[in-house]
C-alpha positions in Angstrom: 0.0 0.0 0.0 1.1 3.5 -0.7 0.6 6.4 1.6 -2.5 6.2 3.7 -4.9 9.1 4.2 -5.9 8.1 7.7 -3.4 8.6 10.6 -3.1 7.7 14.2 -5.4 9.9 16.4 -7.9 10.6 13.6 -11.6 10.2 14.4 -13.2 7.7 12.0 -16.7 6.2 11.4 -17.1 2.6 10.4 -19.0 2.2 7.1 -19.5 -1.6 6.9 -19.5 -4.7 9.0 -20.9 -5.6 12.4 -19.9 -2.3 14.0 -21.3 -0.1 11.1 -22.1 3.4 12.3 -19.8 3.4 15.3 -17.1 6.1 15.6 -13.8 6.0 17.4 -10.3 7.1 17.4 -7.5 5.4 15.5 -5.1 3.7 17.9 -2.7 2.0 15.4 -2.1 2.0 11.7 -0.6 -0.9 9.7 0.3 0.6 6.3 1.7 -2.6 4.8 -1.5 -4.6 5.6 -3.8 -1.7 4.9 -5.5 -2.1 8.3 -6.1 0.1 11.3 -7.2 -0.5 14.9 -10.0 1.7 16.2 -10.5 2.1 20.0 -13.7 0.2 21.1 -14.6 -1.0 17.6 -14.3 -4.7 16.3 -13.6 -6.0 19.8 -13.0 -9.8 20.1 -12.9 -11.9 23.3 -9.5 -13.6 23.8 -8.8 -16.4 26.2 -5.5 -15.4 27.8 -3.4 -17.9 29.7 -1.6 -16.6 32.8 2.1 -16.1 32.1 5.0 -14.3 33.8 4.3 -11.2 31.7 0.5 -11.2 32.4 0.1 -12.6 35.9 -3.7 -13.0 35.6 -5.4 -15.1 33.0 -9.0 -15.1 31.8 -11.1 -13.7 29.0 -9.9 -10.3 27.8 -11.3 -7.9 25.2 -9.0 -7.2 22.3 -9.4 -4.6 19.6 -8.9 -6.3 16.2 -7.7 -4.6 13.0 -10.2 -3.3 10.4 -9.6 -2.8 6.7 -8.9 0.9 6.0 -11.5 0.8 3.2 -14.2 0.1 5.7 -13.8 3.4 7.6 -14.2 7.1 6.7 -12.5 10.0 8.3 -14.8 12.3 10.3 -14.0 15.9 9.5 -13.3 18.0 12.7 -14.8 21.1 11.1 -18.1 19.9 9.6 -18.4 16.7 11.7 -19.4 14.4 8.8 -17.7 11.3 7.4 -15.7 12.4 4.4 -13.1 11.5 1.9 -9.6 13.0 2.2 -8.0 15.2 -0.4 -4.7 17.0 -0.5 -3.6 20.5 -1.5 -0.2 22.2 -1.5 0.5 25.4 0.4 2.5 28.1 -1.3 5.5 27.1 0.9 5.3 23.6 -0.6 3.9 21.7 2.3 1.2 19.0 1.6 -2.0 19.5 3.7 -4.9 17.1 4.1 -8.3 18.6 3.5 -12.0 17.6 3.8 -13.6 16.9 0.4 -17.0 18.1 1.7 -16.3 21.4 3.3 -12.8 22.1 2.0 -11.3 22.9 5.4 -7.9 21.6 6.5 -7.6 18.5 8.6 -4.9 18.8 11.3 
């Protein structure tokens, strides 16, 4: 995968799957796999055995990766899920922008 338009810390909305409609913040990005982990979305139960690293065993909740194509960035300005575009400032920096309202995304 080339450069991804969604980064760690962005607020995204899930478009498809069992968690469709939920919003959350991106915790991790896996560019080579084209997947992201969103806090509180796509949670699976994992049976954890007690080890030296994790003293207590049991059933834990684990956030699983989502395909990046299944989420849309929520624009901080207009508050709607949107596609991401780019524009170049006069000084040559590349800036992400909302395709709906045209405002910059920090």
